[in-house]
C-alpha positions in Angstrom: 19.9 -2.8 -23.6 16.8 -0.6 -24.0 14.7 -3.7 -24.6 16.1 -5.4 -21.5 15.3 -2.4 -19.4 11.8 -2.4 -20.7 11.3 -6.0 -19.8 12.8 -5.6 -16.4 10.5 -2.5 -15.9 7.4 -4.6 -17.0 8.4 -7.4 -14.6 8.8 -4.9 -11.6 5.5 -3.3 -12.4 3.7 -6.6 -12.4 5.3 -7.5 -9.2 4.3 -4.2 -7.5 0.8 -4.4 -8.8 0.4 -8.0 -7.7 1.8 -6.9 -4.2 -0.6 -4.0 -4.0 -3.5 -6.2 -4.9 -2.6 -8.7 -2.2 -2.2 -5.9 0.4 -5.6 -4.5 -0.5 -7.3 -7.9 -0.4 -5.7 -8.8 2.9 -6.4 -5.6 4.7 -9.8 -4.5 6.0 -10.9 -1.4 4.2 -11.1 0.8 7.3 -7.5 0.0 8.3 -6.2 0.4 4.8 -7.8 3.9 4.5 -6.5 4.9 7.9 -3.0 3.9 6.8 -3.2 5.2 3.3 -4.7 8.6 3.6 -2.1 10.3 5.8 0.8 8.7 3.7 -0.8 10.0 0.5 -1.1 13.5 2.0 2.5 13.5 2.9 3.5 12.1 -0.5 1.6 15.0 -2.2 3.7 17.4 -0.2 7.0 15.6 -1.0 6.5 15.6 -4.7 5.8 19.3 -4.7 9.5 19.8 -3.8 10.6 18.5 -7.3 9.7 19.4 -10.8 7.5 16.6 -12.2 8.7 14.9 -15.4 7.5 11.9 -17.3 10.4 9.8 -15.9 9.9 10.9 -12.3 6.1 10.4 -12.2 6.5 6.8 -13.1 9.3 6.3 -10.6 7.3 8.1 -7.9 4.5 5.6 -8.1 6.8 2.7 -8.2 8.9 3.9 -5.4 5.8 4.2 -3.2 4.6 0.7 -4.1 8.0 -0.8 -3.5 8.0 0.6 0.0 4.5 -0.7 0.6 4.6 -4.2 -0.9 8.3 -5.4 -1.5 10.5 -3.7 1.2 8.3 -4.9 4.1 8.5 -8.5 2.8 12.2 -8.4 2.5 12.6 -6.7 5.9 10.3 -9.2 7.6 12.1 -12.2 6.3 15.6 -10.9 7.1 14.6 -9.5 10.5 13.1 -12.9 11.4 16.2 -14.8 10.3 18.4 -12.3 12.3 16.3 -12.7 15.3 16.4 -16.5 15.1 20.2 -16.5 14.6 20.8 -14.3 17.6 18.3 -16.3 19.7 20.3 -19.5 18.8 23.3 -18.2 20.9 21.4 -15.9 23.2 18.1 -15.5 24.9 14.8 -14.2 23.2 15.0 -10.9 25.0 18.5 -10.1 23.7 17.5 -11.2 20.3 14.5 -9.0 20.2 16.5 -5.9 21.5 19.5 -6.5 19.2 17.2 -6.9 16.2 15.1 -3.8 17.0 18.0 -1.5 17.9 20.5 -2.4 15.3 19.5 -5.2 13.0 16.1 -3.8 11.9 17.3 -0.2 11.0 20.0 -1.8 8.8 17.8 -4.4 7.3 14.7 -2.1 6.7 16.9 0.8 5.3 18.7 -1.6 3.0 15.4 -3.1 1.7 14.0 0.5 1.0 17.3 1.8 -0.5 17.3 -1.2 -2.9 14.5 0.7 -4.8 16.8 3.8 -5.1 19.7 1.7 -6.4 17.4 0.1 -9.0 16.1 3.3 -10.2 19.7 4.7 -10.6 20.7 1.6 -12.5 17.6 1.3 -14.7 16.2 4.8 -15.1 19.1 7.1 -14.5 17.3 10.2 -15.7 14.7 9.9 -12.9 17.3 10.6 -10.2 19.7 13.4 -11.4 20.6 15.1 -8.0 20.1 15.1 -4.3 16.6 16.6 -4.6 15.4 13.9 -6.9 16.8 11.3 -4.6 15.3 12.9 -1.6 11.8 12.8 -3.0 12.1 9.2 -4.3 13.4 8.1 -0.9 10.6 9.9 1.0 8.0 8.1 -1.2 9.6 4.7 -0.6 9.5 5.5 3.1 5.9 6.5 3.0 4.9 3.4 1.2 6.7 1.3 3.9 4.7 3.3 6.6 1.5 2.2 5.0 2.3 -1.4 5.2 3.7 -1.2 8.7 0.7 0.8 9.9 -1.8 -1.7 8.4 -0.2 -4.3 10.7 -0.1 -2.2 13.8 -3.6 -0.9 13.3 -4.9 -4.5 13.1 -3.1 -5.3 16.3 -4.6 -2.2 18.1 -8.1 -3.0 16.8 -8.0 -6.6 17.9 -6.5 -5.8 21.2 -8.4 -2.7 22.2 -11.3 -2.1 19.8 -12.2 1.3 18.2 -10.6 3.4 20.9 -7.3 1.6 20.6 -7.4 1.9 16.8 -8.0 5.6 17.0 -5.2 6.1 19.4 -2.9 4.0 17.2 -3.8 6.0 14.1 -3.1 9.3 16.0 0.3 8.0 17.3 1.6 6.1 14.3 0.0 7.9 11.3 -0.4 11.5 12.5 2.7 11.9 14.8 4.9 9.2 13.5 3.9 9.2 9.9 6.9 11.1 8.5 9.5 8.9 10.2 10.3 6.3 7.5 10.1 9.1 4.9 12.8 11.2 6.6 15.0 8.0 7.1 14.8 7.0 3.5 14.9 10.5 2.2 18.4 10.8 3.7 19.6 7.7 1.8 18.0 9.0 -1.3 19.5 12.4 -1.0 23.0 10.7 -0.6 22.4 8.6 -3.7 21.1 11.5 -5.8 24.0 13.7 -4.7 26.4 11.0 -5.7 24.9 11.0 -9.1 25.5 14.8 -9.6 29.0 14.7 -8.0 32.4 14.1 -9.5 35.4 12.1 -8.2 35.3 10.3 -4.8 32.1 12.1 -3.9 30.2 9.8 -6.3 31.0 6.9 -3.9 31.0 8.5 -0.4 27.8 10.6 -0.7 25.6 7.5 -1.1 27.4 5.8 1.8 27.0 8.8 4.0 23.3 9.2 3.0 22.6 5.5 3.9 24.6 5.7 7.2 22.5 8.7 8.2 19.3 6.8 7.4 20.4 3.8 9.5 21.6 6.1 12.4 18.3 8.0 12.5 16.3 4.8 12.4 18.5 3.3 15.1 18.2 6.4 17.3 14.4 6.3 17.0 14.2 2.6 17.8 16.4 3.0 20.8 15.2 6.3 22.2 11.9 7.3 20.6 10.0 4.1 20.1 9.7 3.5 23.8 7.4 6.6 23.8 4.8 4.4 22.2 5.0 1.7 24.9 1.8 2.8 26.6 -0.2 2.6 23.3 -2.3 -0.4 22.5 -0.1 -1.1 19.5 3.5 -2.1 20.4 6.3 0.1 19.1 7.6 -1.1 15.8 11.1 -1.4 14.3 
């Protein structure tokens, strides 16, 4: 079992490194730095909440990379399939609204929470309680923010030049930078609390945490994302 976990860990590490290399190669340096620096600053604050251990340090890096290179791919594929399915029996406007307000929060939080589930299954000592889970979840969310912002910064730069890019960085990285971290930290705290609990709480705590993550994400998409409508970059899911 130990050897199996080792090989799975190596495979995941190679996948994450390959994804990170692809993200770096495909993103202009200025946009990557603009997306990465604010997220790394918030990540440094997040990890200060928890006592670092060898197990958690490795998981912290992996969680951030999962959010940056794996979860966005899963989310994009599933969101696209959902949008196409809804559009097959409705119109495009309804499909876009339905996916953005309900489908995307569920899909994206599921893609991010998959990292937390994997950590609990493979490296149980890395998430012992709600605080461990909160930090790991926040790091996954910050990685996701990096990938998402690389995309929206590119749209802003192409559509409006330097001024639009600066506005997008301010809106999405400075003001909106913690959003995905807060969403997924809720799921992580629930999973971690379930690990430390006994009885039925072992099962309902993760479900409540995930439900809170989806609810927060859906509320932002429905009520807060419209605030970005006037920006050069369109609001994201």
